[in-house]
PyMOL Python script that loads the backbone (N, CA, C, O; Angstrom):
from pymol import cmd

cmd.read_pdbstr("""\
ATOM      1  N   MET A   1       0.842  -1.186   0.000  1.00  0.00           N
ATOM      2  CA  MET A   1       0.000   0.000   0.000  1.00  0.00           C
ATOM      3  C   MET A   1       0.886   1.247   0.000  1.00  0.00           C
ATOM      4  O   MET A   1       1.948   1.268   0.622  1.00  0.00           O
ATOM      5  N   TYR A   2       0.443   2.260  -0.689  1.00  0.00           N
ATOM      6  CA  TYR A   2       1.260   3.464  -0.854  1.00  0.00           C
ATOM      7  C   TYR A   2       1.335   4.301   0.409  1.00  0.00           C
ATOM      8  O   TYR A   2       2.245   5.118   0.545  1.00  0.00           O
ATOM      9  N   LEU A   3       0.406   4.123   1.333  1.00  0.00           N
ATOM     10  CA  LEU A   3       0.348   4.958   2.519  1.00  0.00           C
ATOM     11  C   LEU A   3       0.462   4.075   3.761  1.00  0.00           C
ATOM     12  O   LEU A   3      -0.542   3.736   4.389  1.00  0.00           O
ATOM     13  N   SER A   4       1.686   3.712   4.103  1.00  0.00           N
ATOM     14  CA  SER A   4       1.900   2.844   5.257  1.00  0.00           C
ATOM     15  C   SER A   4       1.824   3.650   6.551  1.00  0.00           C
ATOM     16  O   SER A   4       1.752   4.879   6.537  1.00  0.00           O
ATOM     17  N   LYS A   5       1.841   2.938   7.647  1.00  0.00           N
ATOM     18  CA  LYS A   5       1.760   3.580   8.953  1.00  0.00           C
ATOM     19  C   LYS A   5       2.940   4.515   9.185  1.00  0.00           C
ATOM     20  O   LYS A   5       2.780   5.588   9.766  1.00  0.00           O
ATOM     21  N   GLU A   6       4.121   4.111   8.733  1.00  0.00           N
ATOM     22  CA  GLU A   6       5.315   4.923   8.920  1.00  0.00           C
ATOM     23  C   GLU A   6       5.240   6.216   8.115  1.00  0.00           C
ATOM     24  O   GLU A   6       5.674   7.267   8.587  1.00  0.00           O
ATOM     25  N   VAL A   7       4.692   6.145   6.902  1.00  0.00           N
ATOM     26  CA  VAL A   7       4.564   7.338   6.067  1.00  0.00           C
ATOM     27  C   VAL A   7       3.600   8.324   6.721  1.00  0.00           C
ATOM     28  O   VAL A   7       3.874   9.523   6.771  1.00  0.00           O
ATOM     29  N   LYS A   8       2.470   7.819   7.222  1.00  0.00           N
ATOM     30  CA  LYS A   8       1.501   8.686   7.898  1.00  0.00           C
ATOM     31  C   LYS A   8       2.117   9.343   9.125  1.00  0.00           C
ATOM     32  O   LYS A   8       1.953  10.545   9.334  1.00  0.00           O
ATOM     33  N   GLU A   9       2.826   8.561   9.939  1.00  0.00           N
ATOM     34  CA  GLU A   9       3.469   9.123  11.129  1.00  0.00           C
ATOM     35  C   GLU A   9       4.470  10.203  10.753  1.00  0.00           C
ATOM     36  O   GLU A   9       4.570  11.225  11.431  1.00  0.00           O
ATOM     37  N   GLY A  10       5.213   9.979   9.672  1.00  0.00           N
ATOM     38  CA  GLY A  10       6.170  10.983   9.215  1.00  0.00           C
ATOM     39  C   GLY A  10       5.492  12.275   8.788  1.00  0.00           C
ATOM     40  O   GLY A  10       5.977  13.367   9.081  1.00  0.00           O
ATOM     41  N   ILE A  11       4.368  12.145   8.093  1.00  0.00           N
ATOM     42  CA  ILE A  11       3.629  13.337   7.663  1.00  0.00           C
ATOM     43  C   ILE A  11       3.117  14.104   8.869  1.00  0.00           C
ATOM     44  O   ILE A  11       3.250  15.326   8.934  1.00  0.00           O
ATOM     45  N   PHE A  12       2.525  13.384   9.834  1.00  0.00           N
ATOM     46  CA  PHE A  12       1.973  14.062  11.000  1.00  0.00           C
ATOM     47  C   PHE A  12       3.073  14.629  11.898  1.00  0.00           C
ATOM     48  O   PHE A  12       2.885  15.668  12.531  1.00  0.00           O
ATOM     49  N   LYS A  13       4.218  13.951  11.954  1.00  0.00           N
ATOM     50  CA  LYS A  13       5.325  14.474  12.756  1.00  0.00           C
ATOM     51  C   LYS A  13       5.881  15.760  12.148  1.00  0.00           C
ATOM     52  O   LYS A  13       6.234  16.694  12.868  1.00  0.00           O
ATOM     53  N   LYS A  14       5.954  15.799  10.825  1.00  0.00           N
ATOM     54  CA  LYS A  14       6.516  16.962  10.147  1.00  0.00           C
ATOM     55  C   LYS A  14       5.561  18.156  10.163  1.00  0.00           C
ATOM     56  O   LYS A  14       6.000  19.291  10.351  1.00  0.00           O
ATOM     57  N   HIS A  15       4.270  17.918   9.970  1.00  0.00           N
ATOM     58  CA  HIS A  15       3.322  19.016   9.815  1.00  0.00           C
ATOM     59  C   HIS A  15       2.429  19.235  11.030  1.00  0.00           C
ATOM     60  O   HIS A  15       1.859  20.315  11.177  1.00  0.00           O
ATOM     61  N   GLY A  16       2.294  18.247  11.896  1.00  0.00           N
ATOM     62  CA  GLY A  16       1.483  18.410  13.093  1.00  0.00           C
ATOM     63  C   GLY A  16       2.366  18.697  14.293  1.00  0.00           C
ATOM     64  O   GLY A  16       3.545  19.018  14.149  1.00  0.00           O
ATOM     65  N   LYS A  17       1.787  18.580  15.468  1.00  0.00           N
ATOM     66  CA  LYS A  17       2.575  18.815  16.674  1.00  0.00           C
ATOM     67  C   LYS A  17       3.417  17.596  17.036  1.00  0.00           C
ATOM     68  O   LYS A  17       4.519  17.731  17.568  1.00  0.00           O
ATOM     69  N   SER A  18       2.892  16.398  16.744  1.00  0.00           N
ATOM     70  CA  SER A  18       3.621  15.154  16.999  1.00  0.00           C
ATOM     71  C   SER A  18       3.105  14.088  16.040  1.00  0.00           C
ATOM     72  O   SER A  18       2.192  14.334  15.252  1.00  0.00           O
ATOM     73  N   ALA A  19       3.702  12.898  16.117  1.00  0.00           N
ATOM     74  CA  ALA A  19       3.276  11.815  15.240  1.00  0.00           C
ATOM     75  C   ALA A  19       1.874  11.332  15.594  1.00  0.00           C
ATOM     76  O   ALA A  19       1.167  10.792  14.743  1.00  0.00           O
ATOM     77  N   ALA A  20       1.470  11.527  16.854  1.00  0.00           N
ATOM     78  CA  ALA A  20       0.150  11.071  17.289  1.00  0.00           C
ATOM     79  C   ALA A  20      -0.915  12.148  17.109  1.00  0.00           C
ATOM     80  O   ALA A  20      -2.092  11.889  17.359  1.00  0.00           O
ATOM     81  N   ASP A  21      -0.532  13.342  16.683  1.00  0.00           N
ATOM     82  CA  ASP A  21      -1.480  14.445  16.515  1.00  0.00           C
ATOM     83  C   ASP A  21      -2.115  14.359  15.128  1.00  0.00           C
ATOM     84  O   ASP A  21      -1.711  15.068  14.206  1.00  0.00           O
ATOM     85  N   THR A  22      -3.109  13.490  14.990  1.00  0.00           N
ATOM     86  CA  THR A  22      -3.744  13.274  13.692  1.00  0.00           C
ATOM     87  C   THR A  22      -4.922  14.201  13.454  1.00  0.00           C
ATOM     88  O   THR A  22      -5.500  14.185  12.367  1.00  0.00           O
ATOM     89  N   GLY A  23      -5.296  15.008  14.440  1.00  0.00           N
ATOM     90  CA  GLY A  23      -6.471  15.844  14.304  1.00  0.00           C
ATOM     91  C   GLY A  23      -6.190  17.277  13.916  1.00  0.00           C
ATOM     92  O   GLY A  23      -7.123  18.026  13.625  1.00  0.00           O
ATOM     93  N   SER A  24      -4.939  17.678  13.905  1.00  0.00           N
ATOM     94  CA  SER A  24      -4.636  19.071  13.583  1.00  0.00           C
ATOM     95  C   SER A  24      -4.927  19.333  12.099  1.00  0.00           C
ATOM     96  O   SER A  24      -4.692  18.464  11.259  1.00  0.00           O
ATOM     97  N   PRO A  25      -5.431  20.511  11.781  1.00  0.00           N
ATOM     98  CA  PRO A  25      -5.722  20.828  10.375  1.00  0.00           C
ATOM     99  C   PRO A  25      -4.485  20.746   9.490  1.00  0.00           C
ATOM    100  O   PRO A  25      -4.569  20.303   8.345  1.00  0.00           O
ATOM    101  N   GLU A  26      -3.334  21.169  10.015  1.00  0.00           N
ATOM    102  CA  GLU A  26      -2.109  21.124   9.208  1.00  0.00           C
ATOM    103  C   GLU A  26      -1.748  19.687   8.829  1.00  0.00           C
ATOM    104  O   GLU A  26      -1.382  19.414   7.686  1.00  0.00           O
ATOM    105  N   GLY A  27      -1.853  18.777   9.789  1.00  0.00           N
ATOM    106  CA  GLY A  27      -1.547  17.381   9.518  1.00  0.00           C
ATOM    107  C   GLY A  27      -2.506  16.769   8.519  1.00  0.00           C
ATOM    108  O   GLY A  27      -2.092  16.031   7.625  1.00  0.00           O
ATOM    109  N   GLN A  28      -3.792  17.073   8.669  1.00  0.00           N
ATOM    110  CA  GLN A  28      -4.783  16.538   7.742  1.00  0.00           C
ATOM    111  C   GLN A  28      -4.604  17.109   6.341  1.00  0.00           C
ATOM    112  O   GLN A  28      -4.745  16.384   5.356  1.00  0.00           O
ATOM    113  N   ILE A  29      -4.295  18.394   6.241  1.00  0.00           N
ATOM    114  CA  ILE A  29      -4.067  19.011   4.936  1.00  0.00           C
ATOM    115  C   ILE A  29      -2.850  18.376   4.264  1.00  0.00           C
ATOM    116  O   ILE A  29      -2.871  18.115   3.061  1.00  0.00           O
ATOM    117  N   ALA A  30      -1.797  18.130   5.031  1.00  0.00           N
ATOM    118  CA  ALA A  30      -0.599  17.496   4.471  1.00  0.00           C
ATOM    119  C   ALA A  30      -0.898  16.070   4.014  1.00  0.00           C
ATOM    120  O   ALA A  30      -0.412  15.638   2.968  1.00  0.00           O
ATOM    121  N   LEU A  31      -1.693  15.342   4.788  1.00  0.00           N
ATOM    122  CA  LEU A  31      -2.061  13.973   4.413  1.00  0.00           C
ATOM    123  C   LEU A  31      -2.909  13.983   3.146  1.00  0.00           C
ATOM    124  O   LEU A  31      -2.682  13.181   2.240  1.00  0.00           O
ATOM    125  N   PHE A  32      -3.887  14.887   3.077  1.00  0.00           N
ATOM    126  CA  PHE A  32      -4.710  14.983   1.875  1.00  0.00           C
ATOM    127  C   PHE A  32      -3.856  15.353   0.673  1.00  0.00           C
ATOM    128  O   PHE A  32      -4.078  14.834  -0.421  1.00  0.00           O
ATOM    129  N   SER A  33      -2.893  16.231   0.853  1.00  0.00           N
ATOM    130  CA  SER A  33      -2.026  16.631  -0.255  1.00  0.00           C
ATOM    131  C   SER A  33      -1.205  15.457  -0.768  1.00  0.00           C
ATOM    132  O   SER A  33      -1.009  15.305  -1.973  1.00  0.00           O
ATOM    133  N   HIS A  34      -0.727  14.628   0.154  1.00  0.00           N
ATOM    134  CA  HIS A  34       0.025  13.431  -0.237  1.00  0.00           C
ATOM    135  C   HIS A  34      -0.862  12.483  -1.040  1.00  0.00           C
ATOM    136  O   HIS A  34      -0.445  11.956  -2.072  1.00  0.00           O
ATOM    137  N   ARG A  35      -2.082  12.270  -0.562  1.00  0.00           N
ATOM    138  CA  ARG A  35      -3.008  11.386  -1.254  1.00  0.00           C
ATOM    139  C   ARG A  35      -3.425  11.954  -2.606  1.00  0.00           C
ATOM    140  O   ARG A  35      -3.564  11.207  -3.575  1.00  0.00           O
ATOM    141  N   ILE A  36      -3.624  13.271  -2.680  1.00  0.00           N
ATOM    142  CA  ILE A  36      -3.994  13.917  -3.934  1.00  0.00           C
ATOM    143  C   ILE A  36      -2.885  13.750  -4.959  1.00  0.00           C
ATOM    144  O   ILE A  36      -3.155  13.481  -6.129  1.00  0.00           O
ATOM    145  N   GLN A  37      -1.648  13.906  -4.532  1.00  0.00           N
ATOM    146  CA  GLN A  37      -0.515  13.727  -5.447  1.00  0.00           C
ATOM    147  C   GLN A  37      -0.456  12.301  -5.970  1.00  0.00           C
ATOM    148  O   GLN A  37      -0.206  12.080  -7.155  1.00  0.00           O
ATOM    149  N   HIS A  38      -0.685  11.334  -5.088  1.00  0.00           N
ATOM    150  CA  HIS A  38      -0.673   9.923  -5.499  1.00  0.00           C
ATOM    151  C   HIS A  38      -1.781   9.640  -6.509  1.00  0.00           C
ATOM    152  O   HIS A  38      -1.540   8.983  -7.522  1.00  0.00           O
ATOM    153  N   LEU A  39      -2.986  10.126  -6.245  1.00  0.00           N
ATOM    154  CA  LEU A  39      -4.105   9.882  -7.160  1.00  0.00           C
ATOM    155  C   LEU A  39      -3.903  10.602  -8.489  1.00  0.00           C
ATOM    156  O   LEU A  39      -4.291  10.083  -9.536  1.00  0.00           O
ATOM    157  N   SER A  40      -3.304  11.782  -8.461  1.00  0.00           N
ATOM    158  CA  SER A  40      -3.029  12.506  -9.706  1.00  0.00           C
ATOM    159  C   SER A  40      -2.054  11.729 -10.580  1.00  0.00           C
ATOM    160  O   SER A  40      -2.233  11.636 -11.794  1.00  0.00           O
ATOM    161  N   ASP A  41      -1.028  11.175  -9.957  1.00  0.00           N
ATOM    162  CA  ASP A  41      -0.072  10.360 -10.710  1.00  0.00           C
ATOM    163  C   ASP A  41      -0.740   9.120 -11.289  1.00  0.00           C
ATOM    164  O   ASP A  41      -0.449   8.722 -12.417  1.00  0.00           O
ATOM    165  N   HIS A  42      -1.631   8.514 -10.523  1.00  0.00           N
ATOM    166  CA  HIS A  42      -2.352   7.330 -10.985  1.00  0.00           C
ATOM    167  C   HIS A  42      -3.231   7.671 -12.190  1.00  0.00           C
ATOM    168  O   HIS A  42      -3.305   6.901 -13.147  1.00  0.00           O
ATOM    169  N   LEU A  43      -3.886   8.813 -12.140  1.00  0.00           N
ATOM    170  CA  LEU A  43      -4.795   9.190 -13.226  1.00  0.00           C
ATOM    171  C   LEU A  43      -4.060   9.584 -14.502  1.00  0.00           C
ATOM    172  O   LEU A  43      -4.646   9.556 -15.584  1.00  0.00           O
ATOM    173  N   LYS A  44      -2.792   9.950 -14.389  1.00  0.00           N
ATOM    174  CA  LYS A  44      -2.031  10.269 -15.595  1.00  0.00           C
ATOM    175  C   LYS A  44      -1.859   9.043 -16.482  1.00  0.00           C
ATOM    176  O   LYS A  44      -1.831   9.157 -17.707  1.00  0.00           O
ATOM    177  N   SER A  45      -1.742   7.869 -15.863  1.00  0.00           N
ATOM    178  CA  SER A  45      -1.580   6.648 -16.650  1.00  0.00           C
ATOM    179  C   SER A  45      -2.877   5.872 -16.826  1.00  0.00           C
ATOM    180  O   SER A  45      -2.937   4.970 -17.661  1.00  0.00           O
ATOM    181  N   ASN A  46      -3.913   6.195 -16.067  1.00  0.00           N
ATOM    182  CA  ASN A  46      -5.203   5.515 -16.154  1.00  0.00           C
ATOM    183  C   ASN A  46      -6.304   6.555 -16.347  1.00  0.00           C
ATOM    184  O   ASN A  46      -7.045   6.875 -15.417  1.00  0.00           O
ATOM    185  N   LYS A  47      -6.397   7.069 -17.549  1.00  0.00           N
ATOM    186  CA  LYS A  47      -7.277   8.193 -17.823  1.00  0.00           C
ATOM    187  C   LYS A  47      -8.759   7.871 -17.675  1.00  0.00           C
ATOM    188  O   LYS A  47      -9.558   8.777 -17.439  1.00  0.00           O
ATOM    189  N   LYS A  48      -9.140   6.624 -17.805  1.00  0.00           N
ATOM    190  CA  LYS A  48     -10.558   6.267 -17.751  1.00  0.00           C
ATOM    191  C   LYS A  48     -10.994   5.719 -16.393  1.00  0.00           C
ATOM    192  O   LYS A  48     -12.070   5.132 -16.277  1.00  0.00           O
ATOM    193  N   ASP A  49     -10.184   5.904 -15.393  1.00  0.00           N
ATOM    194  CA  ASP A  49     -10.520   5.446 -14.039  1.00  0.00           C
ATOM    195  C   ASP A  49     -11.374   6.519 -13.369  1.00  0.00           C
ATOM    196  O   ASP A  49     -10.861   7.371 -12.644  1.00  0.00           O
ATOM    197  N   PHE A  50     -12.672   6.470 -13.619  1.00  0.00           N
ATOM    198  CA  PHE A  50     -13.559   7.537 -13.174  1.00  0.00           C
ATOM    199  C   PHE A  50     -13.846   7.482 -11.677  1.00  0.00           C
ATOM    200  O   PHE A  50     -14.138   8.514 -11.073  1.00  0.00           O
ATOM    201  N   ASN A  51     -13.770   6.304 -11.067  1.00  0.00           N
ATOM    202  CA  ASN A  51     -13.965   6.213  -9.625  1.00  0.00           C
ATOM    203  C   ASN A  51     -12.834   6.921  -8.879  1.00  0.00           C
ATOM    204  O   ASN A  51     -13.070   7.611  -7.888  1.00  0.00           O
ATOM    205  N   THR A  52     -11.626   6.744  -9.358  1.00  0.00           N
ATOM    206  CA  THR A  52     -10.488   7.425  -8.751  1.00  0.00           C
ATOM    207  C   THR A  52     -10.572   8.925  -8.992  1.00  0.00           C
ATOM    208  O   THR A  52     -10.200   9.720  -8.128  1.00  0.00           O
ATOM    209  N   GLU A  53     -11.056   9.308 -10.155  1.00  0.00           N
ATOM    210  CA  GLU A  53     -11.210  10.727 -10.454  1.00  0.00           C
ATOM    211  C   GLU A  53     -12.211  11.368  -9.497  1.00  0.00           C
ATOM    212  O   GLU A  53     -11.995  12.484  -9.025  1.00  0.00           O
ATOM    213  N   ARG A  54     -13.298  10.669  -9.212  1.00  0.00           N
ATOM    214  CA  ARG A  54     -14.296  11.176  -8.272  1.00  0.00           C
ATOM    215  C   ARG A  54     -13.693  11.292  -6.867  1.00  0.00           C
ATOM    216  O   ARG A  54     -13.935  12.271  -6.160  1.00  0.00           O
ATOM    217  N   SER A  55     -12.915  10.295  -6.473  1.00  0.00           N
ATOM    218  CA  SER A  55     -12.257  10.338  -5.164  1.00  0.00           C
ATOM    219  C   SER A  55     -11.291  11.513  -5.075  1.00  0.00           C
ATOM    220  O   SER A  55     -11.183  12.164  -4.036  1.00  0.00           O
ATOM    221  N   LEU A  56     -10.599  11.773  -6.163  1.00  0.00           N
ATOM    222  CA  LEU A  56      -9.663  12.897  -6.201  1.00  0.00           C
ATOM    223  C   LEU A  56     -10.395  14.228  -6.020  1.00  0.00           C
ATOM    224  O   LEU A  56      -9.937  15.093  -5.274  1.00  0.00           O
ATOM    225  N   VAL A  57     -11.512  14.389  -6.692  1.00  0.00           N
ATOM    226  CA  VAL A  57     -12.281  15.630  -6.584  1.00  0.00           C
ATOM    227  C   VAL A  57     -12.795  15.807  -5.154  1.00  0.00           C
ATOM    228  O   VAL A  57     -12.790  16.920  -4.629  1.00  0.00           O
ATOM    229  N   ARG A  58     -13.238  14.718  -4.523  1.00  0.00           N
ATOM    230  CA  ARG A  58     -13.721  14.793  -3.144  1.00  0.00           C
ATOM    231  C   ARG A  58     -12.590  15.172  -2.190  1.00  0.00           C
ATOM    232  O   ARG A  58     -12.790  15.968  -1.273  1.00  0.00           O
ATOM    233  N   LEU A  59     -11.407  14.605  -2.403  1.00  0.00           N
ATOM    234  CA  LEU A  59     -10.269  14.930  -1.550  1.00  0.00           C
ATOM    235  C   LEU A  59      -9.859  16.395  -1.694  1.00  0.00           C
ATOM    236  O   LEU A  59      -9.532  17.053  -0.707  1.00  0.00           O
ATOM    237  N   VAL A  60      -9.878  16.892  -2.905  1.00  0.00           N
ATOM    238  CA  VAL A  60      -9.538  18.299  -3.131  1.00  0.00           C
ATOM    239  C   VAL A  60     -10.542  19.188  -2.404  1.00  0.00           C
ATOM    240  O   VAL A  60     -10.161  20.201  -1.818  1.00  0.00           O
ATOM    241  N   GLY A  61     -11.817  18.820  -2.437  1.00  0.00           N
ATOM    242  CA  GLY A  61     -12.834  19.585  -1.727  1.00  0.00           C
ATOM    243  C   GLY A  61     -12.643  19.558  -0.225  1.00  0.00           C
ATOM    244  O   GLY A  61     -12.807  20.579   0.443  1.00  0.00           O
ATOM    245  N   LYS A  62     -12.293  18.387   0.315  1.00  0.00           N
ATOM    246  CA  LYS A  62     -12.042  18.282   1.755  1.00  0.00           C
ATOM    247  C   LYS A  62     -10.851  19.140   2.167  1.00  0.00           C
ATOM    248  O   LYS A  62     -10.883  19.825   3.190  1.00  0.00           O
ATOM    249  N   ARG A  63      -9.797  19.090   1.348  1.00  0.00           N
ATOM    250  CA  ARG A  63      -8.610  19.894   1.659  1.00  0.00           C
ATOM    251  C   ARG A  63      -8.940  21.382   1.589  1.00  0.00           C
ATOM    252  O   ARG A  63      -8.476  22.165   2.418  1.00  0.00           O
ATOM    253  N   ARG A  64      -9.744  21.770   0.596  1.00  0.00           N
ATOM    254  CA  ARG A  64     -10.134  23.174   0.461  1.00  0.00           C
ATOM    255  C   ARG A  64     -10.935  23.634   1.677  1.00  0.00           C
ATOM    256  O   ARG A  64     -10.730  24.744   2.168  1.00  0.00           O
ATOM    257  N   ASN A  65     -11.852  22.783   2.169  1.00  0.00           N
ATOM    258  CA  ASN A  65     -12.634  23.126   3.356  1.00  0.00           C
ATOM    259  C   ASN A  65     -11.737  23.300   4.574  1.00  0.00           C
ATOM    260  O   ASN A  65     -11.931  24.229   5.357  1.00  0.00           O
ATOM    261  N   LEU A  66     -10.760  22.416   4.741  1.00  0.00           N
ATOM    262  CA  LEU A  66      -9.833  22.547   5.866  1.00  0.00           C
ATOM    263  C   LEU A  66      -8.989  23.813   5.740  1.00  0.00           C
ATOM    264  O   LEU A  66      -8.727  24.488   6.735  1.00  0.00           O
ATOM    265  N   LEU A  67      -8.567  24.133   4.530  1.00  0.00           N
ATOM    266  CA  LEU A  67      -7.798  25.359   4.328  1.00  0.00           C
ATOM    267  C   LEU A  67      -8.640  26.590   4.633  1.00  0.00           C
ATOM    268  O   LEU A  67      -8.148  27.547   5.229  1.00  0.00           O
ATOM    269  N   ASP A  68      -9.904  26.571   4.227  1.00  0.00           N
ATOM    270  CA  ASP A  68     -10.791  27.696   4.536  1.00  0.00           C
ATOM    271  C   ASP A  68     -10.999  27.831   6.037  1.00  0.00           C
ATOM    272  O   ASP A  68     -11.017  28.941   6.568  1.00  0.00           O
ATOM    273  N   TYR A  69     -11.154  26.702   6.721  1.00  0.00           N
ATOM    274  CA  TYR A  69     -11.308  26.713   8.178  1.00  0.00           C
ATOM    275  C   TYR A  69     -10.074  27.306   8.841  1.00  0.00           C
ATOM    276  O   TYR A  69     -10.181  28.162   9.720  1.00  0.00           O
ATOM    277  N   LEU A  70      -8.902  26.846   8.414  1.00  0.00           N
ATOM    278  CA  LEU A  70      -7.658  27.331   9.003  1.00  0.00           C
ATOM    279  C   LEU A  70      -7.448  28.815   8.712  1.00  0.00           C
ATOM    280  O   LEU A  70      -6.929  29.549   9.554  1.00  0.00           O
ATOM    281  N   LYS A  71      -7.850  29.251   7.527  1.00  0.00           N
ATOM    282  CA  LYS A  71      -7.721  30.666   7.169  1.00  0.00           C
ATOM    283  C   LYS A  71      -8.596  31.536   8.070  1.00  0.00           C
ATOM    284  O   LYS A  71      -8.195  32.632   8.462  1.00  0.00           O
ATOM    285  N   ALA A  72      -9.789  31.044   8.393  1.00  0.00           N
ATOM    286  CA  ALA A  72     -10.694  31.803   9.259  1.00  0.00           C
ATOM    287  C   ALA A  72     -10.225  31.809  10.708  1.00  0.00           C
ATOM    288  O   ALA A  72     -10.413  32.801  11.412  1.00  0.00           O
ATOM    289  N   LYS A  73      -9.612  30.709  11.167  1.00  0.00           N
ATOM    290  CA  LYS A  73      -9.198  30.589  12.562  1.00  0.00           C
ATOM    291  C   LYS A  73      -7.874  31.283  12.845  1.00  0.00           C
ATOM    292  O   LYS A  73      -7.756  32.043  13.806  1.00  0.00           O
ATOM    293  N   ASP A  74      -6.868  31.017  11.995  1.00  0.00           N
ATOM    294  CA  ASP A  74      -5.525  31.551  12.243  1.00  0.00           C
ATOM    295  C   ASP A  74      -4.811  31.734  10.909  1.00  0.00           C
ATOM    296  O   ASP A  74      -4.327  30.768  10.319  1.00  0.00           O
ATOM    297  N   ILE A  75      -4.749  32.955  10.445  1.00  0.00           N
ATOM    298  CA  ILE A  75      -4.205  33.257   9.121  1.00  0.00           C
ATOM    299  C   ILE A  75      -2.713  32.935   9.025  1.00  0.00           C
ATOM    300  O   ILE A  75      -2.227  32.580   7.951  1.00  0.00           O
ATOM    301  N   GLU A  76      -1.986  33.056  10.134  1.00  0.00           N
ATOM    302  CA  GLU A  76      -0.540  32.769  10.103  1.00  0.00           C
ATOM    303  C   GLU A  76      -0.277  31.281   9.896  1.00  0.00           C
ATOM    304  O   GLU A  76       0.613  30.910   9.132  1.00  0.00           O
ATOM    305  N   ARG A  77      -1.034  30.439  10.561  1.00  0.00           N
ATOM    306  CA  ARG A  77      -0.893  28.988  10.355  1.00  0.00           C
ATOM    307  C   ARG A  77      -1.281  28.620   8.926  1.00  0.00           C
ATOM    308  O   ARG A  77      -0.657  27.754   8.314  1.00  0.00           O
ATOM    309  N   TYR A  78      -2.301  29.272   8.401  1.00  0.00           N
ATOM    310  CA  TYR A  78      -2.732  29.050   7.012  1.00  0.00           C
ATOM    311  C   TYR A  78      -1.604  29.388   6.042  1.00  0.00           C
ATOM    312  O   TYR A  78      -1.281  28.605   5.149  1.00  0.00           O
ATOM    313  N   ARG A  79      -1.010  30.567   6.232  1.00  0.00           N
ATOM    314  CA  ARG A  79       0.075  30.983   5.339  1.00  0.00           C
ATOM    315  C   ARG A  79       1.275  30.051   5.445  1.00  0.00           C
ATOM    316  O   ARG A  79       1.938  29.771   4.447  1.00  0.00           O
ATOM    317  N   ALA A  80       1.553  29.570   6.657  1.00  0.00           N
ATOM    318  CA  ALA A  80       2.696  28.676   6.852  1.00  0.00           C
ATOM    319  C   ALA A  80       2.489  27.346   6.129  1.00  0.00           C
ATOM    320  O   ALA A  80       3.410  26.845   5.485  1.00  0.00           O
ATOM    321  N   ILE A  81       1.290  26.770   6.230  1.00  0.00           N
ATOM    322  CA  ILE A  81       1.051  25.468   5.593  1.00  0.00           C
ATOM    323  C   ILE A  81       0.997  25.608   4.076  1.00  0.00           C
ATOM    324  O   ILE A  81       1.430  24.707   3.358  1.00  0.00           O
ATOM    325  N   ILE A  82       0.472  26.722   3.583  1.00  0.00           N
ATOM    326  CA  ILE A  82       0.439  26.968   2.137  1.00  0.00           C
ATOM    327  C   ILE A  82       1.861  27.051   1.589  1.00  0.00           C
ATOM    328  O   ILE A  82       2.177  26.467   0.552  1.00  0.00           O
ATOM    329  N   LYS A  83       2.710  27.783   2.299  1.00  0.00           N
ATOM    330  CA  LYS A  83       4.096  27.948   1.859  1.00  0.00           C
ATOM    331  C   LYS A  83       4.868  26.634   1.958  1.00  0.00           C
ATOM    332  O   LYS A  83       5.651  26.295   1.070  1.00  0.00           O
ATOM    333  N   GLU A  84       4.641  25.905   3.040  1.00  0.00           N
ATOM    334  CA  GLU A  84       5.377  24.666   3.280  1.00  0.00           C
ATOM    335  C   GLU A  84       5.027  23.588   2.246  1.00  0.00           C
ATOM    336  O   GLU A  84       5.905  22.854   1.791  1.00  0.00           O
ATOM    337  N   LEU A  85       3.757  23.495   1.880  1.00  0.00           N
ATOM    338  CA  LEU A  85       3.321  22.462   0.937  1.00  0.00           C
ATOM    339  C   LEU A  85       3.367  22.937  -0.512  1.00  0.00           C
ATOM    340  O   LEU A  85       3.245  22.133  -1.436  1.00  0.00           O
ATOM    341  N   GLY A  86       3.544  24.239  -0.709  1.00  0.00           N
ATOM    342  CA  GLY A  86       3.600  24.767  -2.068  1.00  0.00           C
ATOM    343  C   GLY A  86       2.249  24.770  -2.759  1.00  0.00           C
ATOM    344  O   GLY A  86       2.164  24.539  -3.965  1.00  0.00           O
ATOM    345  N   LEU A  87       1.195  25.030  -2.003  1.00  0.00           N
ATOM    346  CA  LEU A  87      -0.155  25.057  -2.572  1.00  0.00           C
ATOM    347  C   LEU A  87      -0.468  26.449  -3.076  1.00  0.00           C
ATOM    348  O   LEU A  87       0.192  27.420  -2.705  1.00  0.00           O
ATOM    349  N   ARG A  88      -1.470  26.540  -3.916  1.00  0.00           N
ATOM    350  CA  ARG A  88      -1.958  27.829  -4.379  1.00  0.00           C
ATOM    351  C   ARG A  88      -3.466  27.765  -4.423  1.00  0.00           C
ATOM    352  O   ARG A  88      -4.055  26.688  -4.517  1.00  0.00           O
ATOM    353  N   LYS A  89      -4.083  28.921  -4.355  1.00  0.00           N
ATOM    354  CA  LYS A  89      -5.557  28.954  -4.332  1.00  0.00           C
ATOM    355  C   LYS A  89      -6.115  28.747  -5.711  1.00  0.00           C
ATOM    356  O   LYS A  89      -7.333  28.743  -5.890  1.00  0.00           O
TER     357      LYS A  89
END
""", "prot")
cmd.dss("prot")
cmd.show_as("cartoon", "prot")
cmd.util.cbc("prot")
cmd.orient("prot")
């Protein structure tokens, strides 16, 4: 599987407060970004995989909602995660 326990812990350790902090918006946004990148790569070689395409669109929407939440709560944390992950609106 592309997303093992160690990979998830590494993402949460790098972007959250700790490896066990799975609820922070920054950690979830980083995890969604990792999954979005994986699905995008998959769709480049499997253009007719419409179920994966739907999953990708849903993940992008979830990440956008979390980014909007973080922007409303704390603009500095929002700017930091955007810069760190290289996202754009």
